[in-house]
C-alpha positions in Angstrom: -7.5 -42.2 -5.5 -4.0 -41.4 -6.7 -1.5 -39.2 -4.8 0.1 -38.0 -8.0 0.4 -34.2 -8.3 1.6 -32.7 -11.5 4.7 -30.7 -11.0 4.2 -27.0 -10.3 5.6 -24.6 -12.8 9.2 -23.5 -12.0 9.5 -20.3 -9.9 11.6 -17.4 -11.1 15.1 -17.7 -9.6 15.4 -14.0 -8.8 15.3 -12.3 -5.4 16.0 -8.8 -4.1 18.8 -8.3 -1.6 16.2 -7.6 1.1 14.4 -10.9 0.3 17.6 -12.9 0.5 18.5 -11.3 3.8 15.0 -12.2 5.2 15.3 -15.8 4.0 18.8 -16.1 5.5 17.6 -14.7 8.8 14.7 -17.2 8.9 17.2 -20.1 8.2 19.5 -18.9 10.9 16.6 -18.5 13.4 15.3 -22.0 12.6 18.7 -23.7 12.8 20.3 -21.8 15.7 17.3 -20.9 17.9 14.0 -22.8 17.2 15.4 -26.3 16.5 17.5 -26.4 19.7 14.5 -25.3 21.7 12.2 -28.0 20.2 15.0 -30.6 20.5 15.3 -29.9 24.2 11.5 -30.0 24.7 11.4 -33.4 22.9 14.2 -34.9 25.0 12.4 -33.7 28.2 9.1 -35.2 27.0 10.9 -38.5 26.1 12.3 -38.7 29.6 8.8 -38.8 31.0 8.2 -42.3 29.9 5.7 -43.9 27.5 6.2 -42.1 24.2 3.1 -43.6 22.5 0.7 -41.6 24.6 2.9 -38.6 25.3 1.4 -35.6 23.5 4.3 -33.3 24.1 6.7 -35.8 22.6 4.5 -36.5 19.5 3.9 -32.8 18.9 7.6 -32.0 19.4 8.7 -34.7 16.9 6.2 -33.2 14.4 7.6 -29.7 14.9 11.1 -31.0 14.4 10.1 -32.6 11.1 8.5 -29.3 9.9 11.5 -27.3 11.0 13.9 -29.7 9.2 11.7 -29.6 6.0 11.8 -25.8 6.0 15.6 -25.8 6.7 16.2 -28.2 3.8 14.0 -26.1 1.5 15.6 -22.7 2.4 19.1 -24.2 2.1 18.4 -25.6 -1.4 16.5 -22.5 -2.5 19.1 -20.0 -1.4 21.7 -21.9 -3.4 19.8 -21.6 -6.6 18.6 -18.0 -6.3 20.2 -15.1 -8.1 20.3 -11.8 -6.1 19.4 -8.7 -8.0 21.1 -6.0 -6.0 21.3 -3.1 -8.3 18.8 -1.3 -10.6 18.8 -1.9 -14.3 20.7 0.5 -16.7 17.4 1.6 -18.3 15.3 2.8 -15.3 12.6 4.2 -17.6 11.2 0.7 -18.0 9.7 -1.8 -15.6 12.0 -4.6 -14.6 12.5 -6.9 -11.6 12.6 -4.9 -8.3 10.7 -1.9 -9.6 8.1 0.0 -7.6 5.3 0.7 -10.1 2.4 3.1 -9.6 -0.6 2.4 -11.7 -3.9 4.1 -12.3 -7.0 2.0 -13.1 -10.1 2.9 -15.1 -11.8 4.5 -12.1 -8.8 6.8 -11.4 -7.6 4.9 -8.3 -3.9 4.5 -7.8 -2.2 1.2 -7.0 1.5 0.7 -6.1 3.3 -2.6 -6.5 6.8 -3.9 -6.3 7.8 -6.7 -8.6 9.7 -9.3 -6.5 10.6 -13.0 -6.5 8.0 -15.6 -5.4 10.0 -16.3 -2.3 9.5 -12.7 -1.0 5.7 -12.7 -0.9 4.0 -12.5 2.4 2.9 -9.8 4.7 4.5 -7.0 2.7 1.7 -5.0 1.2 2.1 -4.2 -2.5 4.6 -7.0 -3.4 3.6 -9.0 -6.4 5.5 -12.0 -7.8 7.4 -11.7 -11.0 5.5 -14.8 -12.1 2.1 -13.2 -11.7 0.0 -12.1 -14.6 0.1 -8.5 -13.5 3.9 -8.5 -13.3 4.3 -10.2 -16.6 2.0 -7.6 -18.2 4.1 -4.8 -16.6 7.5 -5.9 -17.6 9.3 -3.6 -20.1 6.5 -1.0 -19.9 7.2 2.7 -19.6 5.4 5.6 -18.0 2.1 6.4 -19.7 1.9 2.9 -21.3 -1.4 1.1 -21.0 -1.3 -2.3 -19.3 -4.2 -4.8 -19.9 -4.4 -7.7 -17.4 -6.8 -10.6 -17.6 -8.2 -11.4 -14.2 -10.9 -13.8 -13.0 -13.4 -11.0 -13.1 -12.5 -9.9 -16.6 -10.0 -7.7 -18.4 -8.7 -4.7 -16.6 -6.8 -1.7 -18.0 -4.2 0.3 -16.1 -1.8 3.1 -17.0 1.7 3.3 -15.7 2.1 6.6 -13.8 5.5 6.1 -12.1 8.5 3.7 -12.0 11.0 3.8 -9.1 14.1 1.7 -8.2 15.1 2.2 -4.7 17.2 -0.3 -2.8 16.9 -2.9 -5.5 
């Protein structure tokens, strides 16, 4: 069995100013707080003697590798990202950073914000600019119909509102 994995498609290089701030805070926390704590715990565990059967030492070394991997990724990624910190000139159309309110065929409303792939997480309503929904929404105006192909079939939405706040 081969370990080859085809390369993933490139992610969009855009991020909102809030997203950049969050990534920089995570990097700062990992480098200035978490890594020193784990390093101290590993050195204390190493002082206990036999490292081959020392669970605290083995787990601590694994944590350090994970922290270092994440720090390397964040450092590299933050260098290549372009921060979108102001709304577009034409705010009547959907672009990166927009909050878009949609109405589906049943009359239910959905609200989404188009953000970079690095900003996804616990924030409710954030969708990646690389997602099919966001790609279908880009450059649409209020009252335009948006048709998105989903695993369960094609769905139709109407754009009700477009907002740019704190982009």
